[in-house]
C-alpha positions, -999 to +999 in steps of 0.1 A: -025+147+606-045+149+641-041+177+663-003+167+680+009+155+645+000+195+635+014+206+661+050+192+659+047+201+617+040+237+626+072+246+653+097+227+632+088+249+606+093+286+634+121+266+645+135+272+601+120+303+598+141+319+631+169+299+617+169+315+582+165+348+601+192+345+622+214+334+599+213+363+578+219+386+609+250+369+614+259+380+574+251+413+576+266+425+606+299+406+600+317+423+581+316+450+608+330+429+631+353+412+607+335+375+613+353+366+640+379+374+626+410+396+641+439+401+619+463+413+638+477+451+630+456+460+603+436+491+606+395+486+603+381+493+565+368+530+557+337+533+548+329+534+507+294+559+513+315+583+512+334+581+485+318+598+450+316+631+475+354+622+485+357+622+446+344+653+442+369+664+466+396+656+461+403+656+421+428+683+415+456+701+400+474+707+429+490+674+433+504+684+398+517+712+411+534+696+440+545+667+424+562+693+392+583+709+421+562+740+416+554+743+451+583+745+472+562+747+507+587+771+520+567+789+546+555+764+566+589+733+567+596+723+596+629+732+611+634+697+625+637+682+588+665+692+564+661+701+533+678+663+521+652+648+545+623+669+527+630+658+494+635+626+502+599+623+519+592+642+486+599+614+463+588+594+482+553+602+481+559+608+444+574+574+438+541+555+455+518+585+441+488+571+419+494+529+443+450+514+444+439+516+484+443+482+500+433+470+529+459+455+547+479+465+517+520+475+521+532+478+486+532+497+453+507+470+442+483+482+473+484+503+500+459+518+530+467+550+546+491+544+578+509+516+558+509+543+534+525+574+564+548+543+572+559+534+543+571+570+532+586+576+569+612+545+565+618+544+534+627+582+532+637+596+567+642+557+589+618+569+608+599+538+627+559+541+628+528+526+641+514+500+618+477+517+627+462+552+623+450+551+655+488+543+671+497+570+649+478+595+667+493+582+700+524+594+694+548+624+689+535+662+696+500+671+697+500+702+670+474+732+666+459+734+627+473+771+624+507+749+636+507+727+603+537+719+592+555+699+565+554+662+573+529+662+599+510+632+607+473+647+600+442+626+613+405+623+601+374+603+616+359+585+586+342+557+596+330+563+630+362+557+641+387+580+665+420+588+638+409+565+614+425+578+579+459+596+582+474+614+556+506+638+555+509+668+555+525+692+528+516+729+534+490+755+521+466+728+535+469+706+514+482+664+523+493+631+508+471+603+515+456+570+503+425+578+497+398+548+493+383+561+462+412+570+445+444+557+459+474+575+475+467+613+464+471+646+476+438+671+485+429+695+503+425+699+542+397+727+533+372+703+509+341+701+525+343+661+525+380+663+548+370+695+568+343+683+585+365+654+592+392+666+606+404+656+640+439+674+649+482+661+639+511+647+653+548+661+648+567+636+644+604+647+639+603+679+668 
């Protein structure tokens, strides 16, 4: 093999190696950027790297107390919601309890956090919310942590993006939400996982 042929063969090998690295780079980053595909009105996926941490924080007997009616949350009632409307909200929350998490899902077969809040509001008090948690964070009135009332939307940064997770405040520092690892459940704002990720709250009914 002469020197020009050897140089040509070497160039081809270098190109093939470079191409392989380029493809592997796209494969590694494409899930983060959606592989170039846009999913209309679908929130970004929540990272599952903290699912074990979240599991420890969300598994609680409080959910049973809430759903059994042992916790009425009268001390943090939103007076803009009638007793009937509050009961309707709680019934919808109970109906969806245990529904598995599914990004982009909007049914009892699978649901994500913003679809969960949207569904509860729509089917309990006929209030239409935007589809994503980021959009929901822009509506209603801002509420200070110490002024939270039943039905307020509470927001968290769980992915590195603002308002990437949302739930419905119940009272006594508890909120209902669609958890990535546990599905629809009830968690505490005072848990380590959610306390350090809390971003704010919005009052939709006022």
